DOGU-135742 format. One record per residue: residue in three letters; x negated, y, z negated of N, C-alpha, C in turn. Coordinates in pm, whole numbers, padded with zeros to 5 digits, always signed. Example, Ala and Ser with C-alpha at 12.3 -4.5 7.8 and 13.67 -1.06 7.14 Angstrom:
<rs>
ala-01319-00569-00780-01230-00450-00780-01320-00330-00780ser-01285-00225-00708-01367-00106-00714-01290+00003-00787
</rs>
This chain:
<rs>
met-00097-00139-00018-00006+00014-00002-00091+00141-00015gln-00041+00224+00094-00121+00362+00088-00101+00425-00039ile-00017+00386-00128-00008+00463-00259-00140+00424-00347asp-00159+00311-00333-00262+00218-00420-00390+00317-00459lys-00414+00410-00348-00540+00510-00369-00502+00601-00445leu-00399+00657-00485-00361+00735-00608-00296+00699-00743arg-00332+00542-00722-00305+00485-00873-00383+00544-00986gly-00312+00533-01091-00401+00599-01215-00312+00642-01342lys-00353+00741-01411-00283+00758-01544-00172+00873-01510ala-00204+00946-01396-00123+01062-01402-00007+01019-01322leu-00009+00930-01227+00087+00879-01135+00186+00783-01200asp+00090+00701-01298+00192+00629-01372+00257+00702-01459gln+00244+00810-01526+00308+00919-01614+00427+00937-01538leu+00392+00984-01390+00532+01022-01338+00619+00932-01307phe+00562+00818-01259+00681+00688-01251+00735+00665-01345glu+00682+00673-01478+00748+00642-01612+00856+00737-01660ser+00816+00871-01581+00915+00988-01633+01026+00976-01542val+01023+00945-01428+01113+00911-01341+01210+00771-01395leu+01189+00690-01437+01211+00556-01488+01283+00591-01629ser+01237+00680-01679+01302+00739-01811+01452+00814-01811leu+01451+00873-01673+01572+00961-01662+01724+00856-01697lys+01832+00925-01761+01934+00825-01793+02040+00840-01694asp+02046+00965-01630+02190+00977-01549+02153+01085-01452met+02242+01115-01332+02230+01203-01247+02188+01347-01292glu+02279+01399-01409+02241+01542-01458+02082+01569-01480glu+02030+01441-01571+01861+01450-01591+01784+01443-01473cys+01832+01374-01357+01771+01384-01249+01775+01523-01205tyr+01878+01585-01178+01879+01717-01111+01801+01804-01214arg+01789+01820-01336+01726+01909-01423+01559+01856-01393phe+01506+01741-01392+01380+01688-01407+01345+01749-01266phe+01399+01704-01165+01331+01720-00999+01343+01868-00992asp+01435+01969-01033+01457+02107-01021+01323+02168-01107asp+01279+02087-01218+01144+02144-01267+01025+02093-01202leu+01029+01982-01138+00915+01918-01077+00864+01972-00960cys+00999+02001-00847+00955+02014-00711+01019+02161-00673thr+00968+02190-00562+01000+02290-00523+01128+02256-00437met+01239+02346-00384+01344+02309-00330+01329+02255-00188asn+01203+02291-00105+01176+02235+00002+01148+02092-00007glu+01055+02037-00121+01040+01915-00143+01130+01828-00158ile+01247+01872-00268+01349+01799-00295+01437+01769-00159gln+01451+01856-00069+01505+01853+00045+01454+01749+00145ser+01309+01782+00130+01226+01674+00228+01246+01538+00181leu+01251+01505+00053+01265+01370+00007+01412+01338+00030ala+01513+01410+00010+01641+01364+00054+01680+01345+00196gln+01599+01412+00254+01643+01419+00449+01577+01275+00471arg+01452+01254+00417+01403+01114+00449+01457+00984+00423leu+01538+00988+00313+01618+00913+00267+01748+00878+00372glu+01790+01022+00386+01913+00989+00493+01877+00957+00627val+01748+01012+00672+01698+00946+00807+01716+00798+00778ala+01634+00742+00689+01627+00588+00667+01736+00534+00685arg+01861+00591+00615+02017+00534+00587+02052+00509+00747met+02033+00640+00814+02080+00660+00968+02016+00566+01043leu+01891+00531+01040+01820+00429+01129+01856+00300+01096arg+01878+00282+00976+01941+00132+00959+02084+00125+01022glu+02160+00227+01038+02284+00199+01097+02289+00207+01224gly+02180+00217+01282+02135+00216+01431+02183+00368+01515lys+02172+00470+01428+02194+00594+01520+02051+00637+01584thr+02101+00733+01682+01973+00756+01773+01901+00877+01714tyr+01768+00883+01752+01695+00991+01716+01751+01131+01736his+01849+01136+01842+01889+01281+01877+02015+01298+01804lys+02083+01211+01734+02209+01213+01628+02135+01238+01525ile+02025+01162+01460+01959+01209+01316+01893+01340+01344glu+01848+01381+01434+01781+01507+01442+01892+01610+01420ser+01983+01589+01495+02108+01694+01476+02182+01701+01374glu+02178+01599+01315+02277+01608+01174+02197+01612+01045thr+02033+01569+01053+01981+01609+00965+01857+01748+00941gly+01847+01778+01067+01742+01849+01096+01603+01837+01097ala+01599+01688+01066+01477+01607+01064+01398+01643+01187ser+01274+01634+01205+01188+01639+01322+01158+01491+01369thr+01152+01468+01493+01107+01358+01549+01016+01287+01488ala+00899+01358+01440+00779+01320+01373+00832+01265+01212thr+00906+01330+01162+00980+01264+01038+01038+01132+01055ile+01133+01141+01147+01233+01021+01193+01141+00926+01240ser+01024+00940+01332+00939+00824+01372+00855+00779+01216arg+00809+00849+01164+00742+00815+01024+00839+00721+00949val+00953+00772+00910+01039+00696+00836+01091+00539+00893lys+01083+00555+01037+01112+00419+01094+00993+00335+01078arg+00877+00383+01107+00751+00303+01071+00742+00248+00963cys+00800+00335+00839+00830+00281+00696+00922+00165+00713leu+01009+00157+00784+01137+00090+00777+01099-00058+00836asn+00998-00042+00936+00965-00165+01020+00820-00209+00955phe+00754-00135+00919+00626-00192+00863+00556-00157+00720gly+00652-00102+00649+00649-00061+00509+00656-00180+00399asn+00695-00137+00294+00715-00225+00174+00854-00250+00148asp+00951-00222+00250+01083-00272+00226+01151-00187+00119ala+01094-00070+00060+01161+00014-00039+01294+00096-00004tyr+01285+00143+00117+01393+00245+00191+01505+00122+00150ala+01501+00007+00221+01589-00100+00231+01650-00139+00087met+01569-00153+00005+01603-00179-00153+01654-00090-00211val+01625+00023-00178+01718+00138-00261+01867+00165-00199leu+01840+00175-00060+01975+00207-00002+02077+00090-00012asp+02023-00055-00025+02128-00144-00053+02183-00137-00196arg+02081-00094-00287+02138-00108-00426+02246+00037-00427val+02203+00135-00369+02300+00263-00371+02435+00203-00277his+02421+00129-00207+02559+00084-00125+02639-00011-00230glu+02545-00097-00308+02639-00201-00380+02700-00121-00487glu+02624+00001-00560+02696+00043-00639+02817+00123-00619glu+02815+00197-00480+02922+00269-00435+03028+00185-00404glu+03018+00045-00364+03106-00060-00334+03186-00095-00476ala+03097-00113-00576+03172-00161-00719+03246-00044-00747lys+03236+00102-00722+03297+00195-00782+03454+00170-00725
</rs>
């Protein structure tokens, strides 16, 4: 994994902090303090691009609906095809939780 190059105390602390969040409101508060609005929007956009790619949407449709560049769409697609399956994992979990409601 690419992120292995960054492994260490600081990154562990970040991930432990995220895992400690108890609900959506805590997530909003934490990420508001942690990230810029552009960083938060970029993260959310990538996840939405992944969802749309999994649904078989075209680059043009994704670009027009999300505002993502073709470079971002390509990067997300590469992760979906050759990454760690983390997008699929979280999107499946979110979908399962939505269906359970």
